[in-house]
C-alpha positions in Angstrom: 4.3 38.0 -68.6 4.7 34.3 -67.4 7.6 32.5 -69.2 6.7 29.0 -68.2 4.5 26.9 -70.6 0.8 26.8 -69.8 -1.2 23.7 -68.9 0.2 20.5 -70.5 -2.2 18.6 -72.7 0.0 15.6 -73.1 -1.7 13.3 -70.5 -4.4 11.2 -71.9 -7.8 11.8 -70.3 -8.8 8.4 -69.0 -8.8 7.7 -65.3 -8.1 9.8 -62.2 -6.6 7.2 -60.0 -6.9 9.2 -56.8 -10.7 9.3 -57.1 -11.2 6.0 -59.0 -13.9 7.6 -61.1 -14.3 7.8 -64.9 -14.4 11.3 -66.2 -17.8 12.1 -67.6 -17.8 13.9 -70.9 -21.5 14.4 -71.5 -23.1 17.8 -70.8 -25.9 18.3 -68.3 -28.7 20.8 -68.4 -26.9 23.1 -65.9 -23.2 23.9 -65.5 -20.5 24.9 -63.0 -19.3 28.4 -63.7 -15.4 28.6 -63.6 -13.7 32.0 -63.7 -10.3 31.9 -65.4 -8.1 34.9 -64.4 -4.8 35.4 -66.2 -3.1 38.1 -68.3 -1.7 35.5 -70.7 -4.1 34.6 -73.5 -2.3 31.3 -74.1 -3.3 30.2 -70.6 -7.0 30.9 -71.4 -6.8 28.9 -74.6 -5.0 26.0 -73.0 -7.5 25.9 -70.1 -10.4 25.8 -72.6 -8.7 22.9 -74.5 -7.9 21.0 -71.2 -11.5 21.2 -69.9 -13.4 20.9 -73.2 -16.2 18.3 -73.0 -15.7 17.5 -69.3 -18.4 17.5 -66.6 -18.2 17.2 -62.9 -21.0 15.7 -60.7 -23.2 15.5 -63.8 -22.9 19.1 -64.7 -20.8 20.7 -67.5 -18.2 23.4 -67.0 -18.8 27.0 -68.2 -15.6 29.0 -68.4 -15.7 32.8 -68.0 -12.5 34.7 -68.7 -10.8 37.8 -67.0 -7.5 39.2 -68.1 -6.7 41.3 -65.0 -7.3 41.3 -61.3 -9.6 44.4 -61.6 -11.8 42.7 -64.2 -12.0 39.6 -62.1 -13.3 41.6 -59.1 -15.9 43.2 -61.3 -17.2 39.9 -62.6 -17.4 38.2 -59.2 -19.1 41.2 -57.7 -21.7 41.1 -60.5 -22.4 37.4 -60.4 -22.6 35.1 -57.3 -22.9 32.0 -59.4 -19.2 31.2 -59.7 -18.1 28.0 -58.1 -14.3 28.1 -58.7 -11.7 30.8 -59.6 -8.5 29.7 -61.4 -6.4 32.7 -60.5 -2.9 33.8 -61.7 -0.8 35.3 -58.9 1.2 37.8 -61.0 -0.6 40.0 -63.5 -0.7 43.8 -63.6 1.3 43.7 -60.3 3.2 41.1 -58.3 0.3 40.7 -55.8 -2.6 41.3 -58.2 -3.9 37.8 -57.6 -3.7 38.1 -53.8 -5.7 41.4 -54.0 -8.4 39.5 -55.9 -8.5 36.9 -53.0 -8.7 39.7 -50.4 -11.6 41.4 -52.3 -13.5 38.2 -52.7 -13.1 37.1 -49.1 -13.2 40.3 -47.1 -15.3 42.7 -49.3 -17.7 40.4 -51.0 -17.8 37.8 -48.1 -17.9 34.9 -50.7 -16.8 32.1 -48.4 -18.1 29.2 -50.5 -16.4 30.3 -53.7 -13.3 28.0 -54.2 -10.0 29.7 -55.2 -7.2 27.8 -57.0 -4.0 29.9 -57.2 -1.8 29.3 -60.2 1.6 30.8 -61.2 4.1 30.5 -64.0 6.8 32.1 -61.8 7.5 29.9 -58.8 9.6 32.6 -57.3 6.4 34.6 -56.7 4.7 31.8 -54.8 3.0 33.1 -51.7 4.2 31.9 -48.3 2.2 29.2 -46.3 1.0 31.8 -43.8 -0.3 34.0 -46.7 -2.2 31.0 -48.1 -3.9 30.4 -44.7 -4.6 34.1 -44.1 -6.3 34.6 -47.5 -8.3 31.4 -47.5 -6.7 30.0 -50.7 -8.0 26.5 -51.4 -5.3 25.2 -53.6 -2.0 26.4 -55.1 -0.3 25.0 -58.2 2.4 26.1 -60.6 1.2 26.1 -64.2 3.8 23.4 -65.1 2.1 21.0 -62.6 -1.4 21.5 -64.0 -1.7 18.7 -66.6 -5.1 18.0 -67.9 -5.8 15.3 -65.3 -4.4 17.2 -62.4 -6.4 20.3 -63.4 -9.5 18.3 -63.5 -8.7 16.6 -60.2 -8.2 20.0 -58.5 -11.5 21.3 -60.0 -13.4 18.2 -59.0 -12.2 18.6 -55.4 -12.9 22.3 -55.3 -16.4 21.9 -56.8 -17.3 19.2 -54.4 -16.2 21.4 -51.5 -18.2 24.3 -53.0 -21.2 22.1 -53.4 -21.0 21.0 -49.7 -20.6 24.6 -48.5 -23.5 25.8 -50.5 -25.6 23.0 -49.1 -24.6 24.1 -45.6 -25.5 27.7 -46.5 -28.9 26.6 -47.7 -29.4 24.6 -44.5 -28.4 27.6 -42.4 -30.8 29.9 -44.3 -33.6 27.5 -43.7 -32.8 27.4 -40.0 -32.6 31.2 -39.8 -36.1 31.4 -41.4 -37.4 28.9 -38.7 -35.9 31.0 -35.9 -37.2 34.2 -37.4 -40.7 32.7 -37.6 -40.7 32.1 -33.9 -40.4 35.9 -33.3 -43.1 37.0 -35.7 -46.0 38.7 -34.1 -48.8 37.7 -36.4 -50.1 34.3 -37.0 -50.3 34.5 -40.8 -46.8 35.9 -41.3 -45.3 33.6 -38.7 -46.8 30.5 -40.4 -45.7 31.7 -43.8 -42.1 32.3 -42.7 -42.0 28.9 -41.0 -43.3 27.2 -44.1 -40.6 28.9 -46.2 -38.0 27.6 -43.8 -39.4 24.1 -44.2 -39.0 24.5 -48.0 -35.3 25.5 -47.6 -34.5 22.8 -45.2 -36.2 20.0 -47.1 -34.5 20.9 -50.3 -31.1 21.0 -48.6 -31.8 17.7 -46.9 -32.7 16.1 -50.3 -29.9 18.0 -52.1 -32.3 19.3 -54.7 -33.2 22.7 -56.0 -36.2 24.4 -54.4 -38.5 23.5 -57.3 -42.1 22.3 -57.1 -42.7 22.3 -53.4 -45.9 23.3 -51.6 -47.1 23.5 -48.1 -50.9 23.3 -47.6 -52.7 24.3 -44.4 -55.9 22.6 -43.4 -58.3 24.3 -41.0 -55.7 25.6 -38.5 -57.5 28.8 -37.9 -61.0 27.4 -37.7 -62.6 24.0 -38.4 -64.5 25.1 -41.5 -61.5 26.8 -43.1 -60.4 25.2 -46.4 -56.9 24.0 -47.0 -54.8 26.6 -48.7 -51.3 27.0 -50.1 -49.1 29.0 -47.8 -45.6 28.5 -49.3 -44.3 27.4 -52.7 -41.2 27.4 -54.8 -40.3 27.1 -58.5 -43.2 26.7 -60.9 -45.8 26.8 -58.1 -44.7 30.2 -56.6 -47.6 32.1 -58.3 -50.1 29.8 -56.4 -49.6 31.4 -53.0 -51.9 32.0 -51.2 -54.8 30.4 -53.2 -57.1 27.6 -51.7 -55.8 24.1 -52.5 -58.9 23.3 -54.6 -57.9 26.1 -57.0 -54.4 24.6 -57.6 -53.8 24.5 -61.4 -52.1 21.0 -61.3 -54.8 18.4 -60.6 -52.3 15.6 -59.9 -50.5 17.7 -57.2 -53.8 18.8 -55.8 -55.1 15.3 -55.5 -51.8 14.1 -53.9 -51.9 16.9 -51.3 -55.6 16.2 -50.5 -54.8 12.5 -50.1 -51.9 13.3 -47.7 -54.1 15.7 -45.6 -57.0 13.2 -45.6 -54.9 10.2 -44.5 -52.7 12.3 -42.2 -49.5 10.5 -43.1 -46.4 11.0 -45.2 -46.3 9.4 -48.7 -42.9 8.6 -50.2 -43.7 7.5 -53.8 -44.2 8.1 -56.6 -43.7 11.7 -55.4 -42.8 12.8 -51.9 -45.5 14.1 -49.6 -44.7 15.0 -46.0 -47.4 15.4 -43.3 -46.9 17.7 -40.3 -49.4 17.0 -37.5 -50.7 19.7 -35.2 -53.2 19.6 -32.3 -56.8 18.6 -32.9 -56.1 16.3 -35.8 -55.3 19.2 -38.2 -52.1 19.6 -40.0 -50.0 20.6 -43.0 -48.7 18.8 -46.1 -45.7 19.4 -48.3 -45.2 18.2 -51.8 -42.0 17.8 -53.8 -41.2 16.0 -57.0 -37.8 14.2 -56.9 -36.1 12.3 -59.7 -34.3 9.7 -57.6 -35.6 6.9 -55.4 -35.5 7.5 -51.7 -33.2 5.3 -49.6 -34.0 4.0 -46.1 -31.7 6.6 -44.6 -33.6 9.3 -46.6 -36.9 8.1 -45.2 -35.6 8.0 -41.6 -34.2 11.5 -41.9 -37.5 12.8 -43.4 -39.5 11.2 -40.5 -37.3 13.0 -38.0 -37.6 16.2 -40.0 -41.4 15.9 -40.0 -41.6 15.4 -36.3 -39.3 18.3 -35.6 -41.1 20.7 -38.0 -44.5 19.6 -36.6 -43.4 20.9 -33.2 -42.3 24.1 -35.0 -45.8 24.6 -36.6 -47.4 23.8 -33.2 -45.3 26.5 -31.6 -46.2 29.1 -34.2 -49.9 28.3 -33.6 -49.4 28.6 -29.9 -47.5 31.8 -30.3 -50.3 33.1 -32.5 -52.8 32.4 -29.7 -50.6 34.2 -27.2 -50.3 37.2 -29.5 -54.1 37.2 -29.9 -54.5 37.3 -26.1 -51.9 40.0 -25.7 -53.1 42.3 -28.5 -56.9 41.6 -29.0 -59.8 42.5 -26.7 -61.4 39.1 -25.9 -65.0 40.4 -25.9 -65.1 42.8 -28.8 -62.4 41.1 -30.9 -60.8 44.5 -31.7 -57.3 45.7 -30.8 -56.6 46.4 -27.2 -54.4 48.9 -25.3 -51.1 47.0 -26.1 -51.9 47.0 -29.8 -52.7 50.7 -29.8 -49.4 51.5 -28.1 -47.6 49.4 -30.8 -49.4 51.4 -33.5 -48.4 54.7 -31.9 -44.7 53.5 -31.8 -44.7 52.4 -35.4 -41.9 54.4 -37.2 -44.0 54.3 -40.4 -46.9 56.1 -38.8 -47.6 59.5 -40.3 -47.5 61.4 -37.0 -47.8 64.8 -38.7 -51.2 63.9 -40.1 -52.5 61.7 -37.4 -54.7 62.3 -34.3 -55.2 60.1 -31.2 -58.6 60.2 -29.5 -59.7 58.6 -26.2 -63.5 58.1 -26.0 -65.2 57.6 -22.6 -68.9 56.6 -22.7 -70.8 58.7 -20.2 -72.7 57.0 -17.3 -71.7 53.5 -18.5 -71.7 52.1 -14.9 -75.3 53.2 -14.5 -76.3 51.4 -17.6 -74.5 48.3 -16.3 -76.1 48.5 -12.9 -79.7 49.3 -14.0 -80.0 47.4 -17.3 -77.6 44.4 -16.6 -74.0 43.6 -17.6 -75.3 41.6 -20.6 -76.9 44.8 -21.9 -73.8 46.8 -21.2 -71.7 44.3 -23.2 -74.1 44.4 -26.1 -74.0 48.2 -26.0 -70.2 48.1 -26.2 -70.4 45.8 -29.3 -72.8 48.3 -30.9 -70.5 51.2 -30.2 -67.4 49.4 -31.5 -69.3 48.4 -34.7 -70.4 52.0 -35.3 -67.0 53.4 -34.7 -65.5 51.1 -37.3 -68.2 51.9 -39.8 -68.0 55.7 -39.3 -64.2 55.8 -39.2 -63.1 53.5 -41.9 -59.6 54.9 -42.2 -58.8 54.7 -38.5 -57.8 52.0 -36.0 -60.2 51.3 -33.2 -59.1 49.8 -29.8 -60.7 49.1 -26.5 -58.6 50.6 -23.7 -60.8 50.0 -20.7 -64.2 48.9 -19.5 -66.0 51.7 -21.4 -63.1 53.6 -23.0 -62.2 53.3 -26.7 -59.1 54.6 -28.5 -59.1 55.9 -32.0 -55.9 56.5 -34.1 -56.2 57.8 -37.6 -56.0 60.7 -40.0 -56.6 64.1 -38.5 -59.2 64.8 -41.1 -61.3 61.9 -39.8 -60.4 61.8 -36.1 -61.9 65.2 -35.1 -64.5 66.1 -32.5 -67.4 66.6 -35.0 -67.0 63.2 -36.7 -66.5 61.4 -33.4 -69.6 63.0 -31.8 -71.6 62.1 -34.9 -71.1 58.4 -33.8 -73.3 59.1 -30.8 -75.9 61.4 -32.4 -78.2 58.6 -33.5 -79.7 56.2 -30.9 -78.2 52.7 -30.6 -80.4 49.7 -30.9 -79.3 47.2 -28.2 -81.1 44.0 -27.4 -84.3 45.3 -29.0 -84.1 48.6 -27.1 -83.3 52.1 -28.4 -80.8 53.9 -26.3 -79.2 57.3 -26.6 -75.8 57.7 -25.0 -73.1 60.4 -25.0 -69.4 60.3 -24.8 -66.7 62.6 -23.6 -63.5 62.7 -25.8 -59.9 63.8 -25.3 -57.7 64.2 -28.4 -54.0 64.6 -29.2 -52.6 65.9 -32.5 -49.5 63.7 -32.8 -47.7 66.1 -35.0 -47.6 68.6 -32.1 -46.1 66.2 -29.7 -42.6 64.6 -29.8 -43.4 62.0 -27.1 -43.5 58.3 -26.8 -46.6 56.0 -27.0 -47.5 55.9 -23.2 -47.0 59.7 -22.9 -49.2 60.4 -25.9 -51.9 58.2 -24.3 -51.5 60.0 -21.0 -51.9 63.3 -22.8 -55.1 62.1 -24.4 -56.4 61.1 -20.9 -55.4 64.6 -19.6 -57.5 66.2 -22.4 -60.4 63.8 -21.6 -60.3 64.8 -17.9 -60.4 68.5 -18.9 -63.4 67.8 -21.2 -65.2 66.1 -18.3 -64.5 69.0 -16.0 -65.9 71.5 -18.6 -68.9 69.5 -19.7 -69.8 65.8 -20.0 -70.4 64.8 -23.6 -67.9 67.4 -24.9 -64.4 67.1 -26.6 -61.1 68.7 -25.8 -57.7 68.8 -27.5 -54.6 68.4 -25.5 -52.4 71.5 -25.1 -49.0 72.2 -23.7 -50.5 74.1 -20.8 -52.6 71.0 -19.9 -49.5 68.9 -20.0 -47.5 71.2 -17.8 -50.4 71.3 -15.2 -50.6 67.5 -15.3 -46.9 67.0 -15.0 -46.8 69.5 -12.1 -49.6 67.6 -10.3 -47.7 64.3 -10.8 -44.5 65.9 -9.5 -46.4 67.2 -6.5 -48.1 63.9 -5.9 -44.8 62.1 -6.0 -43.3 64.7 -3.6 -46.4 64.4 -1.3 -45.4 60.8 -0.3 -41.8 61.8 0.3 -42.8 64.9 2.3 -45.0 62.9 4.6 -42.3 60.2 5.1 -39.6 62.9 5.6 -41.6 65.0 8.1 -41.7 68.0 5.8 -45.3 68.9 6.8 -45.7 71.2 9.7 -48.4 73.3 11.4 -49.1 77.0 11.6 -51.8 78.6 13.7 -53.8 81.7 12.8 -55.2 83.5 15.9 -58.9 84.3 16.3 -60.0 87.3 18.4 -63.2 88.3 20.2 -64.4 91.3 18.2 -66.1 92.9 21.3 -63.0 93.2 23.5 -60.1 92.3 21.1 -58.8 89.4 23.3 -57.5 86.2 21.7 -60.3 83.5 21.7 -58.5 80.7 19.9 -56.6 79.7 16.8 -57.1 77.7 13.6 -54.6 74.9 12.9 -53.4 75.1 9.3 -51.2 72.5 7.5 -48.1 73.6 5.5 -45.5 71.9 3.3 -42.0 73.2 3.1 -39.8 71.5 0.4 -36.2 70.7 1.1 -35.1 73.8 -0.9 -37.1 75.9 1.6 -40.0 76.8 -0.8 -43.6 76.5 0.5 -46.2 74.6 -1.5 -49.6 76.4 -1.4 -52.2 74.3 0.5 -54.7 74.8 -2.4 -52.2 72.9 -4.6 -51.4 69.9 -2.4 -54.6 69.4 -0.3 -56.8 68.4 -3.3 -54.0 66.0 -4.4 -53.8 64.5 -0.9 -57.6 63.9 -1.0 -57.4 62.3 -4.5 -54.4 60.1 -3.7 -55.9 58.7 -0.5 -53.3 60.2 1.7 -55.6 62.7 3.4 -56.6 60.3 6.1 -53.0 59.8 7.3 -52.3 63.5 6.9 -55.5 64.4 8.7 -54.6 62.2 11.7 -51.2 64.0 11.9 -52.9 67.4 11.9 -55.4 66.3 14.5 -52.8 65.0 16.9 -50.3 67.8 16.4 -53.0 70.5 17.0 -54.2 68.8 20.1 -50.7 68.5 21.5 -50.1 72.2 20.7 -53.3 73.1 22.6 -52.0 71.1 25.6 -48.7 72.9 25.6 -50.5 76.3 25.4 -52.7 75.3 28.4 -49.6 74.3 30.3 -48.1 77.8 29.6 -51.2 79.4 31.1 -53.4 80.0 28.1 -56.4 78.2 29.4 -59.4 79.7 27.6 -58.4 79.2 24.0 -60.2 77.0 21.4 -58.2 75.0 18.8 -60.1 74.8 15.4 -59.1 71.9 13.2 -60.2 71.3 9.6 -61.5 67.8 8.8 -61.8 66.3 5.3 -64.6 64.3 4.0 -62.2 61.3 3.5 -61.5 61.4 7.3 -65.1 61.5 8.2 -65.9 58.5 6.0 -63.3 56.4 7.8 -65.1 53.9 10.1 -62.7 54.6 13.0 -62.6 58.4 12.8 -64.4 58.9 16.1 -62.0 56.5 17.8 -59.0 58.3 16.3 -60.5 61.6 17.6 -61.1 60.2 21.1 -57.5 58.8 21.2 -56.0 62.2 20.2 -58.0 64.0 22.9 -57.0 61.5 25.5 -53.3 61.3 24.6 -53.0 65.1 24.6 -55.2 65.4 27.8 -57.1 68.4 26.5 -60.7 69.3 27.3 -62.9 68.2 24.3 -64.9 71.5 24.6 -61.8 73.4 23.6 -61.5 71.5 20.3 -63.6 72.6 17.4 -63.8 70.6 14.2 -64.5 72.5 11.0 -66.4 70.9 8.1 -67.5 72.6 4.9 -71.2 73.1 4.0 -70.8 71.1 0.8 -69.5 68.1 2.8 -72.6 68.2 4.9 -75.0 68.6 1.9 -73.4 65.7 0.0 -74.3 63.0 2.4 -76.5 64.6 5.1 -77.6 61.4 6.8 -74.1 60.1 7.3 -72.8 63.5 8.4 -75.6 63.9 10.9 -74.8 60.6 12.5 -71.1 61.3 12.7 -71.4 64.8 14.1 -73.8 63.5 16.7 -71.1 61.0 17.9 -68.5 63.8 17.9 -70.7 66.2 19.8 -71.3 63.4 22.3 -67.6 63.5 23.1 -67.9 67.2 24.0 -66.1 68.4 20.8 -67.7 71.5 19.1 -68.6 71.7 15.4 -68.1 74.7 13.0 -69.5 75.1 9.5 -66.7 76.5 7.3 -67.2 78.5 4.1 -70.9 79.1 4.9 -72.9 80.7 2.2 -70.9 79.3 -0.7 -73.0 76.1 -1.1 -76.4 75.3 -2.6 -78.2 74.0 0.4 -77.2 76.4 3.2 -80.6 77.1 4.9 -82.0 73.5 4.6 -78.8 71.9 5.8 -78.0 74.2 8.6 -81.0 73.4 10.8 -80.2 69.7 10.7 -76.6 69.9 11.9 -75.5 70.0 15.6 -73.2 72.9 14.8 -71.9 75.5 17.3 -70.3 78.0 15.0 -70.8 79.5 11.5 -67.8 80.9 9.6 -68.5 83.6 7.1 -66.4 83.0 3.9 -63.7 85.5 3.2 -65.3 86.3 -0.2 -68.2 88.0 1.6 -65.9 89.9 4.0 -64.0 91.4 1.0 -67.2 93.1 -0.3 -68.7 94.0 3.1 -67.7 97.7 2.8 -69.9 98.0 -0.3 -72.6 95.4 0.5 -73.0 93.9 3.9 -76.3 92.1 3.2 -74.9 88.5 3.1 -72.8 89.0 6.2 -75.8 90.5 8.0 -78.0 87.6 6.9 -75.5 84.9 8.0 -75.0 86.6 11.4 -78.7 86.9 12.0 -79.3 83.3 10.9 -76.6 81.9 13.1 -77.6 83.8 16.2 -81.2 82.7 15.6 -79.9 79.1 15.8 -77.9 79.8 18.9 -74.5 79.7 17.1 -71.4 81.8 17.4 -70.2 83.6 14.2 -66.6 83.9 13.0 -65.6 86.1 10.1 -62.6 84.9 8.0 -60.3 87.1 6.1 -60.6 90.4 8.0 -57.9 92.6 6.5 -58.7 96.2 7.6 -60.2 98.3 10.4 -63.3 99.2 8.3 -64.2 95.6 7.9 -63.8 95.0 11.7 -66.0 97.9 12.6 -68.8 96.8 10.3 -68.6 93.3 11.7 -68.7 94.7 15.2 -71.8 96.8 14.3 -73.5 93.7 12.9 -72.9 91.7 16.0 -70.3 89.2 14.7 -68.6 87.4 17.6 -65.2 86.5 16.3 -62.8 87.4 13.6 -59.6 86.1 12.1 -57.4 87.6 9.3 -54.3 89.5 8.5 -55.6 92.6 10.4 -54.9 90.6 13.6 -52.2 88.1 12.6 -51.0 86.0 9.8 -50.7 82.2 10.4 -47.8 81.7 12.9 -45.5 78.9 13.6 -45.7 77.4 17.1 -42.9 79.6 18.7 -44.3 82.8 17.1 -47.8 81.9 18.2 -46.7 81.6 21.9 -45.0 85.0 21.7 -48.0 86.6 20.0 -50.3 85.3 22.7 -48.1 86.6 25.5 -48.1 90.0 23.9 -51.9 90.2 23.2 -53.1 88.7 26.4 -51.0 91.1 28.5 
């Protein structure tokens, strides 16, 4: 297609005056690959003749031929070893050569590959802007390319290619060093950093990465042997064998000498020493053909100092990782590591189960047998878990809580409970312990790591409620209940701050004459949307969350103030009954809070009645006796609520300074068919000089039976539902009239 003559062979091949170097005609062991792209066969032949026998930078030239732009693209895509492309502009199309340039630069991202554009048709020469845009390194007409000029262009291009490849090698080495600083494990991080050192050192010395080794000496522990952690070329197969097993005795002895003397050795071979803390370090070996200059030695010394800091940082990072992901006492994974394992995308979630194991009564073991014994027992449990569950990961999640993550076939209640079937031998003692277990089938849950762990704890809590030493799988219903409780708990704080709690009052009547005798103050929570939250839902949460003391004080003061307003309205003979929680009674200043509420409201203490449950009294009788004595000394009355539902009714009752017994509504509901319990409670209370109140009176038949049995007081829907403060005042006006 091109009419101009190809490369001229007339110039004698002697001297390139611009470079002042003699052209080297001997071949070296490796060669520069040159891709010749032209649709004219004569150009290929002339190029072969012009470059025959020449070498550049000590390496011969290997020519590869392509006769179209498409063929050139295929060759470059298949081989990244080309240094230079001699490219014709006009081939199968006027811009075929430029399309090749675009493909090489934009599609293949070969920035180091040098491109020399040639054309036999100067009229088709690309504009300067095109040359800049397409990263074309040289442009010649074929008539200009005599033998010397072609060689000159190639020499310049190859030197530029060589420098760019050296820069790329340096960049890759630096990338490996940066990557090593982010590795999470000590072994992998050290290996990556050592590989980075290999790449940088080879780039620094301008040699191929052949015959280089890094040996590590006792960095993990003082008795650890030196070992090979990175190698290149002929030594690649030696990773990660101990240094004493290295198959080349001369290299082995050289590395041992370097590690022993703790210094770099520069001849006859190069050995670099990288010092780390505690007198331990690493050594690198490389065989180089040339003698090192003073500048080389200076650069290597700086390189060693810099890389020693890098190795030190990797070791420090490794210790930080150890602290973050390993339990310091048991030396097994901790909570953070378990969460990582749960988040691993390669985890077979469909076939895996998570278990949380809580050792029963561990605090008692610690308190009675010493903390040293408790620690030894935890070691024994961890060892047995690892032995019994070889395919699973074991982690310590808390003081006496272990996590197990593994195949569902292994992590199941039967296998886990077998761990605790046999007694443990701890510090010469045989000890039998049990554990309560919560499990989650990961395949059933599309949830993140913290949520899965939370689900396992929910299952654990359910197992504890059912029976200590048992196991329970998490279910969706459990999750809904737990999430609802968390939602309520969160709303509980907001409700208290936003004054969404309010009081209602259920009237109590004298059963003998039907007159109002008092009322019971009851707490209610109305959400912003107007819906009421049942007390049996939020009261237990308030007690568990520690909010019951503040809420109880609000109830106490509000009820006393309401009683004061009723008295001011002329209702002088009414008693205000107020429920008190165990958390309130255990507060050291409860009696002072009560005294303050009475004083601020200016109500007679005798018209305030505090209700406590029988179970509260039975749980800590001595404390309750003392507190109730102080309360009664103020003039306040005491009522025992839910009487008859506990386990110590008769024995507890005689020891409490109570004024009233309240018959639980469950006994009133069955009073029409069986009045024996109601009869017994009424007789027992009267024998102790107490008044009796029946809760939950809902029909006339129940009222008549209670009157016949001599019950003093009743409350329930037969008389009135719980009323808000305005409705209560109206009700009292009506019934007292």
